[in-house]
C-alpha positions, -999 to 999 in steps of 0.1 A, spaced: 605 153 -305 591 150 -270 612 179 -257 602 200 -287 565 195 -280 571 202 -243 589 235 -252 560 245 -275 535 237 -247 554 257 -221 558 286 -246 521 287 -251 514 295 -215 515 332 -205 547 345 -190 535 354 -155 549 361 -121 553 327 -103 531 340 -75 502 343 -100 506 306 -109 507 297 -72 477 318 -64 459 301 -94 467 267 -80 454 277 -46 422 289 -63 419 257 -83 421 236 -50 396 259 -33 371 257 -63 374 219 -63 360 219 -28 333 244 -38 323 222 -67 318 193 -43 289 212 -26 275 235 -52 246 214 -66 243 190 -37 238 213 -7 200 221 -13 193 183 -19 211 172 13 196 198 36 161 193 23 161 155 21 189 145 44 185 170 73 148 175 69 147 213 64 118 228 45 124 242 10 117 277 25 143 272 52 169 260 27 162 290 5 165 314 34 197 298 45 214 298 11 201 334 4 216 346 37 251 339 23 245 365 -4 236 391 23 267 384 44 287 383 12 279 419 5 293 429 39 323 406 33 331 423 0 329 458 15 351 449 45 374 428 23 380 457 0 390 480 29 411 453 46 429 446 14 440 482 11 451 484 48 488 482 58 479 460 87 457 434 69 468 437 32 459 411 6 476 382 23 461 385 57 427 391 42 430 359 22 441 340 53 411 354 72 388 344 44 402 308 42 399 304 80 362 316 81 353 295 51 369 264 67 348 269 99 317 274 77 323 242 58 328 221 89 297 237 105 277 227 74 290 192 77 277 191 113 244 208 107 212 192 120 189 222 124 180 254 107 198 277 132 232 260 125 225 259 88 217 297 88 248 306 108 271 284 87 258 300 55 263 335 69 299 326 77 304 310 42 290 341 25 312 364 46 343 343 39 338 343 2 330 380 3 364 387 19 381 365 -6 372 382 -39 386 417 -35 418 404 -19 426 378 -46 417 401 -75 439 428 -60 468 404 -55 467 394 -92 466 431 -102 496 439 -80 517 411 -96 510 421 -132 508 452 -154 498 462 -189 485 435 -214 499 407 -192 472 415 -166 444 404 -188 460 371 -194 467 367 -157 430 371 -149 422 346 -177 446 321 -160 430 324 -126 395 323 -140 406 292 -159 418 277 -126 384 285 -110 365 269 -139 387 238 -139 385 233 -101 347 239 -101 341 215 -129 364 188 -114 347 193 -80 312 188 -95 323 156 -113 341 141 -83 312 151 -60 287 133 -82 309 102 -82 313 102 -44 275 106 -39 268 78 -64 293 55 -46 286 63 -9 255 85 -7 273 104 22 266 141 16 283 152 48 317 140 34 313 166 7 314 195 32 343 179 50 363 178 18 353 214 11 367 224 45 399 205 38 403 224 5 401 257 24 427 244 48 450 236 18 443 271 4 452 287 38 485 267 38 494 278 2 488 314 10 505 313 44 536 294 32 541 307 -4 522 339 -11 540 371 -2 522 403 7 517 424 -25 502 456 -11 525 485 -14 502 515 -7 498 536 23 473 529 51 445 554 43 417 528 40 399 540 71 409 577 71 383 603 68 383 638 54 364 670 64 344 667 32 328 634 40 322 642 77 332 607 87 304 589 69 327 571 44 363 560 45 384 582 23 392 553 -1 355 545 -7 347 582 -12 375 584 -38 362 553 -56 326 565 -56 336 599 -71 354 582 -100 333 587 -131 350 559 -150 343 534 -123 306 546 -119 299 542 -156 316 508 -155 294 498 -125 263 502 -147 279 482 -175 290 455 -151 256 451 -135 241 445 -170 268 419 -178 263 401 -145 225 401 -150 232 384 -184 255 358 -167 228 351 -141 204 342 -169 229 317 -181 233 302 -146 196 301 -136 170 310 -163 183 291 -193 182 258 -173 145 264 -166 138 273 -202 156 242 -215 137 220 -191 106 226 -212 124 218 -244 149 190 -237 154 159 -216 176 160 -184 205 141 -201 204 166 -230 204 196 -206 234 181 -187 253 176 -220 245 211 -232 259 227 -199 289 203 -201 296 214 -236 294 251 -225 318 245 -196 343 226 -217 343 252 -244 347 280 -218 378 262 -204 394 256 -238 389 291 -251 397 312 -220 433 319 -228 431 320 -266 402 345 -265 421 366 -239 451 368 -262 430 378 -292 413 406 -272 447 420 -260 448 440 -293 418 460 -281 415 483 -251 392 471 -223 359 489 -233 364 477 -269 369 441 -257 337 444 -236 318 457 -267 329 425 -285 317 404 -255 284 423 -256 280 413 -293 285 377 -284 259 379 -256 234 394 -281 240 367 -307 239 340 -280 205 352 -266 193 354 -302 201 317 -308 182 309 -276 152 327 -290 155 305 -322 150 275 -300 113 284 -297 109 280 -334 111 248 -355 112 218 -331 136 197 -353 162 224 -351 159 232 -314 189 211 -303 211 226 -330 202 261 -319 208 252 -283 243 238 -291 252 270 -310 237 292 -282 257 276 -255 289 278 -276 284 315 -283 275 322 -246 307 304 -236 327 329 -257 307 358 -244 315 348 -208 353 342 -213 356 375 -232 339 394 -204 355 382 -171 392 389 -177 386 422 -195 363 435 -167 387 427 -139 417 440 -158 398 473 -166 390 479 -129 426 470 -119 440 494 -145 419 525 -135 423 519 -97 451 538 -79 476 511 -66 467 518 -30 429 515 -36 428 484 -58 410 464 -30 382 489 -28 378 493 -65 378 455 -70 354 452 -41 329 475 -60 335 453 -91 326 422 -70 295 439 -55 282 444 -91 279 406 -92 257 406 -61 234 432 -77 233 414 -110 224 381 -93 197 399 -72 181 412 -105 186 384 -129 171 352 -114 139 368 -102 135 386 -136 141 354 -155 119 333 -132 90 357 -137 95 356 -175 94 318 -174 61 319 -156 44 338 -184 28 324 -215 49 306 -242 50 336 -265 62 359 -238 88 333 -225 103 328 -260 104 366 -268 121 373 -234 154 361 -251 148 384 -280 144 413 -256 177 404 -239 194 401 -273 183 436 -283 191 451 -249 228 447 -260 223 478 -282 219 499 -251 248 482 -234 271 490 -264 260 526 -263 270 529 -227 303 511 -235 310 536 -263 307 564 -238 329 545 -214 355 541 -242 354 578 -248 361 588 -212 386 559 -209 406 573 -238 406 607 -222 417 591 -190 447 575 -207 457 608 -225 455 628 -192 474 600 -174 502 601 -200 503 639 -199 507 638 -161 535 612 -164 553 635 -188 549 665 -166 562 645 -136 592 634 -156 600 670 -166 599 681 -130 623 654 -119 
């Protein structure tokens, strides 16, 4: 009976390259460390170190700026014969380790700023390399499940890190230990990549080559990516999606703070995270029957419904908590239906030798979305009650425009597949 249950459990997990599972485990350990510091860094540096709120904001914001440069360089490094995915991940882990220990030792604004710049740059290097490595190790419909697995590992690690960090602070009150543990998690990740992960890049080294057409201003790989109409349309789509996600991570908390108590808000976000973890792989499997733009249309519908339920919270007071529970559940499905499909789409349309650059552009969309979303949401929350409530209705209806763009993306994606199949057939005939 026990072995039968064990067999069913093992059969439920996706059949992936062992390297993907190892990479997911490394990401889990890394995210546990990130969870330790995520919510506690602003509190510690403001109250423990004595930095002003402005200085804390500037320091944390600087990580986003260096992260943009990290993503650009990480994309090119990942597509380089010398660096490749593996060495870029090792460089990312090394820089992130230094940044974590620098934060643990910080006693002034200059060190805090420098450590955050390093941290942002390290994370920026990480995303294109790790996403490209997953793409290299998978193909077809399996790729979407692989991205679901690594995202699941991210969420599990982050959630566990937040819980353990809270327990440690409650028991000891020693915030600096959190950053030391974060640094150790990056050392473990470095060791996993160095000892177990093999280089997956198989392309040629054209990442820094230039052509006569671009006159040396852009590397050839970036020029190729920025001339890809499929990718450029997806960039618009992705910025809208990441703007939605930023509302979930920033604005909804502010909105809830005027409606519910702190324990209720904490439970609502815990409910959202648990549901996202439980549904990540099942939702990914259901969406495999659709192509990527169609899966993203389904995600867009969930975002529209979720924001609509948030709007309902501004109605009858007795039903506010019910609407909030439903909203956070629907938004969890919206999130897990978006992230694997988006990464898999970019990996599928990218030439194998340019996956790092394509996935770097995908990652840069998150930086743009998070630059737009929180200020927009914060401004909306500062308006009168009627405007604040209707902000969620506007977001809900904005999904109509997003679906229109996705329909166009689906049209050119289908043409891309037909042309790709035709070229493959012609190549086969020539051989």
